[in-house]
C-alpha positions as CSV (number, residue, x, y, z in Angstrom):
1,M,207.4,-13.9,197.0
2,L,207.7,-17.6,197.8
3,Q,208.6,-16.8,201.3
4,Q,205.5,-14.7,201.8
5,V,203.3,-17.4,200.4
6,C,204.9,-20.0,202.8
7,A,204.6,-17.6,205.7
8,D,200.8,-17.2,205.0
9,I,200.2,-21.0,205.3
10,K,198.8,-21.8,208.6
11,P,197.4,-25.0,209.8
12,D,193.6,-24.8,209.8
13,E,191.5,-25.0,212.9
14,N,190.5,-28.7,212.2
15,E,194.2,-29.8,212.0
16,K,194.9,-28.0,215.3
17,K,191.9,-29.8,216.9
18,L,193.2,-33.1,215.5
19,W,196.8,-32.5,217.0
20,K,195.2,-31.6,220.4
21,K,193.2,-34.9,220.3
22,A,196.4,-36.8,219.3
23,D,198.0,-35.3,222.4
24,M,195.0,-36.6,224.6
25,V,195.5,-40.0,223.0
26,I,199.1,-40.1,224.0
27,D,198.2,-38.9,227.6
28,R,195.7,-41.7,228.0
29,Y,198.1,-44.2,226.6
30,N,200.8,-43.1,229.1
31,Q,198.3,-43.1,231.9
32,I,197.3,-46.8,231.1
33,T,200.9,-48.1,230.6
34,G,202.8,-46.0,232.9
35,K,205.2,-45.2,230.1
36,K,206.3,-41.7,229.0
37,I,205.7,-41.6,225.3
38,Q,206.7,-38.1,224.1
39,K,204.5,-35.9,221.8
40,F,207.6,-34.2,220.4
41,H,210.9,-35.5,219.4
42,N,213.8,-33.1,218.3
43,G,211.3,-30.2,217.8
44,S,208.9,-32.0,215.7
45,R,205.9,-34.4,216.3
46,S,206.9,-37.9,217.4
47,S,206.0,-41.0,215.4
48,A,203.4,-41.8,218.2
49,A,201.7,-38.4,217.9
50,N,201.7,-38.9,214.0
51,K,200.0,-42.4,214.3
52,A,197.3,-41.0,216.6
53,Y,196.8,-37.9,214.3
54,Q,196.5,-40.2,211.2
55,T,194.0,-42.5,213.0
56,L,191.9,-39.4,213.9
57,K,192.3,-38.0,210.5
58,R,190.9,-41.3,208.9
59,G,187.7,-40.4,210.9
60,Y,188.1,-42.4,214.1
61,S,186.9,-40.6,217.3
62,L,188.5,-40.3,220.7
63,D,185.7,-42.5,222.1
64,Q,186.6,-45.3,219.7
65,I,190.4,-45.1,220.4
66,F,189.8,-45.0,224.2
67,A,187.4,-48.0,223.8
68,V,190.1,-49.9,222.0
69,F,192.5,-49.0,224.8
70,A,190.1,-50.1,227.4
71,V,189.6,-53.5,225.7
72,K,193.1,-54.1,224.5
73,S,194.8,-53.1,227.8
74,R,192.9,-55.9,229.6
75,Q,193.5,-58.7,227.1
76,Y,196.4,-61.0,228.2
77,W,198.1,-61.0,224.9
78,F,198.5,-57.3,224.9
79,Y,199.6,-56.6,228.5
80,K,201.8,-59.7,229.2
81,D,205.4,-58.9,229.7
82,G,204.7,-55.3,230.6
83,Y,202.3,-54.2,227.8
84,H,204.7,-55.7,225.2
85,F,202.2,-55.8,222.4
86,F,200.3,-52.7,223.7
87,T,202.4,-50.4,221.5
88,F,201.6,-47.6,219.1
89,P,202.8,-49.4,215.9
90,T,200.6,-52.4,216.9
91,L,197.6,-50.6,218.1
92,F,197.5,-48.0,215.3
93,R,198.5,-50.0,212.3
94,A,195.6,-49.3,210.0
95,S,194.7,-52.9,209.3
96,N,194.9,-53.7,213.1
97,F,192.9,-50.7,214.3
98,D,190.1,-51.3,211.7
99,K,189.7,-54.8,213.2
100,Y,190.1,-53.7,216.9
101,V,187.4,-50.9,216.7
102,N,184.9,-53.5,215.3
103,E,185.4,-56.1,218.0
104,E,182.3,-56.7,220.1
105,K,183.7,-55.7,223.3
106,V,184.8,-52.3,221.9
107,L,181.3,-51.9,220.2
108,E,179.7,-52.7,223.6
109,I,181.6,-49.9,225.3
110,L,180.7,-47.4,222.6
111,R,177.0,-48.4,222.7
112,E,177.0,-48.0,226.5
113,K,178.5,-44.5,226.1
114,E,176.0,-43.6,223.4
115,D,173.1,-44.8,225.6
116,K,174.4,-42.8,228.6
117,N,174.7,-39.6,226.5
118,A,171.3,-40.2,225.1
119,T,169.8,-40.6,228.5
120,T,171.7,-37.4,229.9
121,N,170.5,-35.4,226.9
122,T,166.8,-36.2,227.3
123,K,166.8,-35.0,231.0
């Protein structure tokens, strides 16, 4: 009986979408840094994928994450010594990410994207 109940438990559509978005976060990170962060490790989700997933699950959007990447990847402190501080643990620590997403440069990028979308939708 217990096996049947466990077999019937399937991830919901929202969870699948979040994992797909987490994969997109890793792809963008790898594109920026030239690193090869893996999405899976030993058959299960990597810690990087889990960090991206948890950030998305807390309600942050891909646009917000990508805006943080755009700003932080250009700040000397983060990219010096080969992106030494541009790491998943640093970027996705909840207390850090909350601050990063509210920085003025990140908010500017998000406003510009929002304005662009509004202009496109009214045409």
